[in-house]
C-alpha positions in Angstrom: -0.3 -0.2 -0.4 2.9 2.2 0.8 4.7 1.6 -2.3 1.0 2.3 -4.2 1.1 6.0 -2.7 4.1 6.5 -3.5 3.9 6.2 -6.9 1.0 8.0 -7.1 2.5 10.6 -5.4 6.1 10.5 -8.0 3.2 10.5 -10.8 1.4 13.4 -9.8 4.2 15.3 -9.1 6.1 14.4 -12.7 2.7 15.2 -14.4 2.5 18.8 -12.3 6.4 19.4 -13.2 5.5 18.3 -17.5 2.2 20.8 -17.5 4.0 23.9 -14.7 6.7 24.1 -17.7 7.2 22.0 -20.8 3.4 22.0 -21.9 3.1 25.5 -20.6 6.4 26.6 -23.0 5.6 24.7 -26.3 4.9 26.3 -29.3 4.7 23.7 -32.1 2.7 20.9 -33.0 6.3 18.5 -32.6 6.8 19.7 -28.9 3.3 19.3 -28.4 3.6 15.3 -29.4 7.0 15.1 -27.2 5.0 15.8 -24.6 1.7 13.4 -25.4 4.2 10.8 -25.4 5.7 11.5 -21.8 2.0 12.1 -20.7 0.8 8.8 -22.4 3.5 6.9 -20.7 2.4 8.6 -17.0 -1.2 7.8 -18.2 0.0 4.5 -18.3 2.0 3.9 -15.6 -0.8 5.3 -13.2 -3.4 2.6 -14.8 -1.0 -0.4 -14.2 -0.5 1.0 -10.5 -4.6 0.5 -10.3 -4.5 -2.6 -11.7 -1.9 -4.0 -9.1 -4.0 -2.2 -6.3 -6.9 -4.2 -7.8 -5.2 -7.3 -7.6 -4.7 -6.6 -4.2 -7.9 -6.2 -2.8 -9.2 -9.2 -4.7 -6.9 -11.5 -2.7 -7.7 -9.3 0.1 -10.9 -10.1 0.0 -10.0 -14.1 -0.7 -8.8 -14.1 2.3 -11.0 -12.4 4.3 -14.1 -14.0 3.3 -13.4 -17.4 2.5 -13.9 -20.0 5.7 -9.9 -21.3 7.0 -9.7 -25.0 6.4 -8.4 -26.7 9.9 -8.2 -30.0 8.6 -7.2 -32.5 6.5 -10.4 -33.4 4.9 -11.3 -30.1 3.6 -7.4 -30.0 2.4 -7.8 -33.1 0.8 -10.5 -31.6 -1.5 -8.5 -28.9 -3.0 -6.7 -29.0 -6.1 -2.9 -28.5 -6.7 -2.2 -25.6 -7.4 -5.4 -24.1 -5.6 -5.3 -21.1 -3.3 -6.0 -22.0 0.5 -6.3 -20.3 4.0 -5.5 -22.5 6.4 -5.3 -22.2 10.6 -3.6 -24.4 12.3 -1.0 -24.3 15.5 3.1 -24.9 15.0 3.4 -28.1 15.7 6.0 -29.4 18.4 7.3 -31.6 16.1 9.4 -28.0 14.6 13.5 -28.4 15.9 14.0 -25.1 17.8 16.8 -22.5 15.1 17.3 -20.1 18.3 16.6 -20.5 22.0 12.7 -21.7 22.1 12.5 -19.6 18.6 11.2 -22.2 15.4 11.4 -19.2 13.4 12.7 -15.7 13.5 13.0 -12.1 11.3 16.5 -11.3 12.3 16.6 -7.7 10.7 15.4 -8.2 7.3 16.4 -12.4 7.5 13.9 -14.8 7.6 15.8 -17.7 9.3 12.8 -20.9 9.2 12.8 -24.8 9.2 11.9 -26.5 5.8 9.8 -27.9 6.6 8.0 -26.4 8.6 5.2 -28.1 10.5 1.5 -27.3 11.1 -1.3 -28.9 13.3 -4.4 -29.0 11.9 -7.3 -30.9 14.0 -6.7 -33.6 12.6 -3.2 -34.2 11.6 -0.4 -32.1 10.3 1.1 -30.0 7.1 4.4 -29.0 6.0 5.4 -25.8 4.4 7.6 -26.2 1.4 9.1 -23.4 1.1 11.4 -21.0 3.6 10.6 -17.5 1.3 7.2 -16.1 3.0 6.0 -13.0 4.6 6.0 -13.3 8.1 2.8 -10.9 9.8 2.4 -10.1 12.9 4.9 -12.4 14.5 5.9 -12.1 18.3 8.8 -9.2 18.9 11.2 -10.1 21.7 12.6 -6.7 23.2 16.2 -7.2 21.3 12.7 -6.1 18.5 13.5 -9.7 16.9 10.1 -11.2 15.5 10.0 -14.9 16.4 7.6 -18.4 16.3 7.2 -20.1 19.2 5.7 -23.6 19.8 1.8 -24.0 20.1 1.2 -20.6 18.7 -1.6 -20.5 16.2 -1.3 -18.7 12.5 -3.0 -18.8 9.7 -1.2 -19.7 6.2 -2.2 -18.1 3.7 -0.7 -19.8 0.1 -1.4 -22.9 -2.4 -1.7 -26.4 -2.4 1.8 -28.0 -2.8 0.1 -31.6 -4.1 3.4 -32.8 -6.3 5.4 -32.2 -3.1 3.2 -34.1 -0.6 2.9 -37.0 -2.9 6.5 -37.9 -2.3 6.4 -37.5 1.3 2.8 -38.5 1.6 2.5 -35.0 3.7 -0.3 -32.9 3.1 2.2 -29.5 1.4 1.5 -26.1 1.3 3.2 -23.0 -0.4 2.7 -20.0 2.2 3.0 -16.6 0.7 1.7 -15.6 4.4 2.4 -17.0 7.9 -0.1 -15.0 10.6 0.5 -15.0 13.9 -3.1 -15.2 15.8 -6.4 -15.9 14.6 -8.3 -16.5 11.9 -11.1 -13.7 13.4 -8.2 -11.4 13.6 -6.5 -12.1 10.4 -10.0 -11.4 8.7 -10.5 -8.1 10.3 -6.9 -6.7 9.7 -7.5 -7.9 5.9 -11.0 -6.3 5.9 -9.0 -2.9 6.5 -7.0 -3.5 4.2 -9.5 -3.6 1.9 -10.4 -0.3 2.8 -7.1 1.0 2.0 -7.2 -0.5 -1.4 -10.5 0.4 -2.6 -9.1 4.2 -1.5 -6.3 3.0 -4.1 -7.8 2.0 -6.8 -9.7 5.6 -6.9 -6.7 7.5 -6.5 -5.3 6.0 -9.2 -8.5 6.4 -11.3 -9.2 10.0 -10.7 -5.3 10.9 -11.6 -5.6 9.2 -14.6 -8.6 11.3 -15.9 -7.2 14.1 -14.4 -4.0 13.1 -16.9 -6.7 12.6 -19.2 -8.7 15.4 -18.8 -6.2 18.2 -18.7 -2.5 17.5 -19.9 -2.8 15.3 -22.7 -6.3 17.2 -23.9 -4.2 20.3 -24.2 -1.2 18.2 -25.8 -3.8 17.4 -28.2 -5.6 20.5 -29.2 -1.1 21.8 -29.5 -0.8 19.0 -32.2 -4.1 20.2 -34.0 -3.4 23.9 -33.6 -4.7 26.3 -31.0 -7.4 29.0 -32.6 -5.7 32.7 -32.0 
């Protein structure tokens, strides 16, 4: 969200500079054609930025609206590669990586066992990758985010049944591991959905203003402005 907002601000600032100086001083059709190209690129960039916010909104809505999978029976019905939201607890079968931490984030580095084992109601699953995003993890006095055993977690990712077929254990490729209950996770996702809506509308508004003012002025200049 922060990156999306930064990109909007950057495009607005650059559009204002082009409009305030080169466009105001443009005189020939060739000048306006060059500026039209610049404004066209900015328009495409803003629309693409809005599209990213739209895709992010879709993921947040799916994560918060669908009930979490809590047992192996539910997971067995999922096709390979399908998106999943799983609620479980960190298993005591995980080895400690440091002290009583089975996974932790030190500065910007994630340290996690591979696989990370999570218990469901009737069995366990394995997280097959070590590149997921840790969210809402407990933080110790040193500022290190960590996962202890038995902590409730929500896993957002994809079913990885090709790997599961080799070790006879359900495997998930995680994108996010959230520490906490599904209710807390869903509430947080809904809050972010509101921000995503705001980002989409902001991008569309900026795109509309680029079309309405500078691009319109460039088209007039190319055709020849009336004296």
